[in-house]
N, CA, C and O of each residue as an XYZ file, in Angstrom:
292
protein
N     109.739     99.516     95.302
C     108.666    100.415     94.940
C     107.494     99.578     94.380
O     107.703     98.596     93.667
N     106.290     99.980     94.712
C     105.107     99.305     94.242
C     104.426    100.108     93.155
O     104.293    101.327     93.266
N     103.998     99.438     92.116
C     103.284    100.090     91.031
C     101.970     99.373     90.778
O     101.849     98.171     91.014
N     101.004    100.111     90.302
C      99.729     99.538     89.998
C      99.693     99.263     88.494
O      99.983    100.144     87.685
N      99.341     98.053     88.139
C      99.210     97.661     86.748
C      97.786     98.006     86.285
O      96.823     97.345     86.674
N      97.669     99.028     85.465
C      96.352     99.559     85.089
C      95.536     98.506     84.294
O      94.315     98.428     84.430
N      96.216     97.722     83.486
C      95.511     96.659     82.719
C      95.013     95.540     83.620
O      93.915     95.014     83.434
N      95.846     95.179     84.610
C      95.442     94.131     85.577
C      94.291     94.657     86.434
O      93.355     93.918     86.741
N      94.359     95.903     86.810
C      93.277     96.520     87.603
C      91.959     96.469     86.811
O      90.921     96.099     87.360
N      92.001     96.832     85.553
C      90.817     96.792     84.718
C      90.264     95.406     84.581
O      89.053     95.204     84.671
N      91.140     94.438     84.363
C      90.739     93.032     84.272
C      90.101     92.545     85.568
O      89.037     91.925     85.561
N      90.770     92.837     86.680
C      90.232     92.426     87.985
C      88.891     93.080     88.268
O      87.973     92.427     88.764
N      88.772     94.356     87.960
C      87.530     95.054     88.216
C      86.376     94.488     87.366
O      85.269     94.295     87.868
N      86.642     94.231     86.098
C      85.614     93.622     85.240
C      85.179     92.286     85.765
O      83.988     91.979     85.815
N      86.173     91.469     86.167
C      85.856     90.124     86.660
C      85.043     90.190     87.952
O      84.039     89.490     88.081
N      85.467     91.027     88.919
C      84.746     91.092     90.211
C      83.347     91.689     90.029
O      82.399     91.273     90.694
N      83.228     92.648     89.141
C      81.886     93.204     88.920
C      80.971     92.166     88.256
O      79.778     92.105     88.551
N      81.527     91.369     87.377
C      80.697     90.364     86.704
C      80.265     89.259     87.661
O      79.098     88.867     87.638
N      81.165     88.740     88.508
C      80.776     87.679     89.406
C      79.841     88.174     90.503
O      79.052     87.401     91.046
N      79.927     89.458     90.829
C      79.045     90.020     91.839
C      77.789     90.660     91.239
O      76.967     91.226     91.959
N      77.655     90.565     89.930
C      76.537     91.199     89.197
C      76.367     92.653     89.586
O      75.256     93.119     89.840
N      77.485     93.361     89.630
C      77.514     94.795     89.995
C      77.599     95.600     88.701
O      78.506     95.392     87.895
N      76.665     96.507     88.504
C      76.591     97.303     87.297
C      77.409     98.590     87.442
O      77.584     99.109     88.545
N      77.905     99.093     86.310
C      78.692    100.313     86.311
C      77.857    101.494     86.840
O      78.392    102.397     87.483
N      76.563    101.478     86.566
C      75.715    102.565     87.066
C      75.664    102.594     88.590
O      75.638    103.668     89.191
N      75.650    101.439     89.206
C      75.661    101.343     90.672
C      76.960    101.868     91.242
O      76.968    102.637     92.203
N      78.078    101.437     90.630
C      79.389    101.882     91.068
C      79.486    103.401     90.957
O      79.924    104.077     91.888
N      79.073    103.925     89.806
C      79.127    105.380     89.599
C      78.296    106.137     90.642
O      78.740    107.149     91.186
N      77.101    105.641     90.909
C      76.225    106.287     91.879
C      76.829    106.266     93.288
O      76.853    107.283     93.981
N      77.312    105.102     93.692
C      77.841    104.962     95.037
C      79.132    105.719     95.246
O      79.400    106.173     96.359
N      79.956    105.872     94.193
C      81.223    106.595     94.311
C      81.128    108.035     93.920
O      82.093    108.782     94.081
N      79.985    108.454     93.404
C      79.778    109.865     93.041
C      80.582    110.267     91.808
O      81.060    111.398     91.714
N      80.731    109.332     90.856
C      81.413    109.646     89.588
C      80.477    109.377     88.440
O      79.423    108.765     88.608
N      80.871    109.842     87.266
C      80.074    109.622     86.070
C      80.322    108.172     85.572
O      81.410    107.621     85.738
N      79.286    107.587     84.965
C      79.432    106.234     84.417
C      80.631    106.146     83.450
O      81.320    105.127     83.406
N      80.865    107.191     82.697
C      81.996    107.182     81.748
C      83.310    106.999     82.482
O      84.235    106.399     81.935
N      83.416    107.491     83.688
C      84.634    107.297     84.489
C      84.824    105.835     84.810
O      85.921    105.288     84.691
N      83.717    105.203     85.227
C      83.758    103.760     85.565
C      84.148    102.975     84.324
O      84.966    102.060     84.414
N      83.588    103.307     83.176
C      83.896    102.590     81.934
C      85.368    102.781     81.577
O      86.003    101.877     81.034
N      85.906    103.966     81.884
C      87.337    104.215     81.657
C      88.184    103.272     82.501
O      89.184    102.742     82.017
N      87.797    103.054     83.757
C      88.518    102.105     84.612
C      88.385    100.707     84.073
O      89.359     99.954     84.047
N      87.165    100.336     83.630
C      86.923     98.986     83.144
C      87.694     98.672     81.875
O      88.062     97.523     81.630
N      87.940     99.709     81.058
C      88.646     99.537     79.794
C      90.125     99.842     79.846
O      90.807     99.783     78.823
N      90.646    100.176     81.057
C      92.054    100.422     81.198
C      92.528    101.720     80.635
O      93.719    101.899     80.379
N      91.578    102.659     80.432
C      91.899    103.987     79.888
C      92.473    104.861     81.041
O      93.373    105.676     80.836
N      91.924    104.657     82.238
C      92.359    105.391     83.427
C      92.261    104.445     84.606
O      91.693    103.357     84.508
N      92.829    104.884     85.732
C      92.801    104.084     86.950
C      92.069    104.856     88.040
O      92.164    106.081     88.104
N      91.348    104.155     88.887
C      90.709    104.859     90.016
C      91.758    105.352     91.005
O      92.787    104.704     91.202
N      91.499    106.487     91.619
C      92.398    106.990     92.666
C      92.220    106.137     93.930
O      91.356    105.261     93.964
N      93.009    106.382     94.941
C      92.985    105.561     96.145
C      91.608    105.590     96.811
O      91.098    104.542     97.209
N      91.010    106.750     96.937
C      89.681    106.835     97.535
C      88.681    105.978     96.788
O      87.876    105.275     97.399
N      88.730    106.033     95.459
C      87.792    105.241     94.642
C      88.129    103.761     94.756
O      87.217    102.934     94.765
N      89.402    103.399     94.844
C      89.769    101.995     95.023
C      89.202    101.439     96.318
O      88.689    100.320     96.349
N      89.295    102.227     97.393
C      88.756    101.781     98.687
C      87.250    101.625     98.583
O      86.691    100.663     99.109
N      86.584    102.556     97.913
C      85.145    102.443     97.703
C      84.775    101.242     96.839
O      83.787    100.555     97.102
N      85.573    100.998     95.810
C      85.321     99.798     94.974
C      85.461     98.541     95.802
O      84.657     97.618     95.673
N      86.479     98.494     96.656
C      86.655     97.311     97.502
C      85.465     97.122     98.432
O      85.039     95.989     98.656
N      84.918     98.205     98.978
C      83.742     98.088     99.812
C      82.560     97.556     99.040
O      81.833     96.688     99.523
N      82.365     98.072     97.845
C      81.229     97.632     96.990
C      81.379     96.164     96.590
O      80.417     95.396     96.594
N      82.597     95.804     96.249
C      82.856     94.454     95.697
C      83.215     93.409     96.743
O      83.260     92.215     96.449
N      83.471     93.867     97.972
C      83.853     92.924     99.032
C      85.201     92.280     98.809
O      85.360     91.078     99.021
N      86.170     93.065     98.385
C      87.503     92.538     98.112
C      88.535     93.421     98.780
O      88.201     94.460     99.349
N      89.815     92.999     98.709
C      90.900     93.782     99.235
C      91.576     94.584     98.132
O      91.404     94.303     96.946
N      92.341     95.577     98.537
C      93.057     96.428     97.574
C      93.995     95.608     96.704
O      94.039     95.823     95.492
N      94.740     94.686     97.271
C      95.655     93.868     96.456
C      94.923     93.078     95.406
O      95.411     92.905     94.290
N      93.713     92.582     95.775
C      92.894     91.815     94.811
C      92.466     92.718     93.678
O      92.453     92.296     92.522
N      92.114     93.961     93.990
C      91.594     94.864     92.993
C      92.710     95.389     92.031
O      92.559     95.341     90.810
N      93.799     95.877     92.603
C      94.782     96.573     91.779
C      95.855     95.652     91.171
O      96.529     96.047     90.219
N      96.018     94.455     91.696
C      97.004     93.567     91.102
C      98.377     94.157     91.133
O      99.101     94.100     90.139
N      98.761     94.734     92.271
C     100.059     95.403     92.368
C     101.209     94.431     92.249
O     101.058     93.230     92.469
N     102.359     94.972     91.897
C     103.567     94.154     91.798
C     104.770     94.995     92.261
O     104.755     96.225     92.204
N     105.761     94.317     92.699
C     106.971     94.987     93.161
C     107.958     95.086     92.000
O     108.163     94.119     91.266
N     108.564     96.256     91.839
C     109.551     96.448     90.777
C     110.866     96.937     91.365
O     111.827     97.158     90.628
């Protein structure tokens, strides 16, 4: 079974957004969510759903595995 590590996802998202100089406001606008939602993802309070993960990968130019840091348990 595969699980998503919410803390690893937040860390990866922060890192990829910083190296790509992608702002939370841009992510929110492109994904149609509130900035507070994006900040929740960045802080590990919540995790993006699959649709949002795919959109984040498009924005950031990365793969799902790179974003979510999944692991097998």
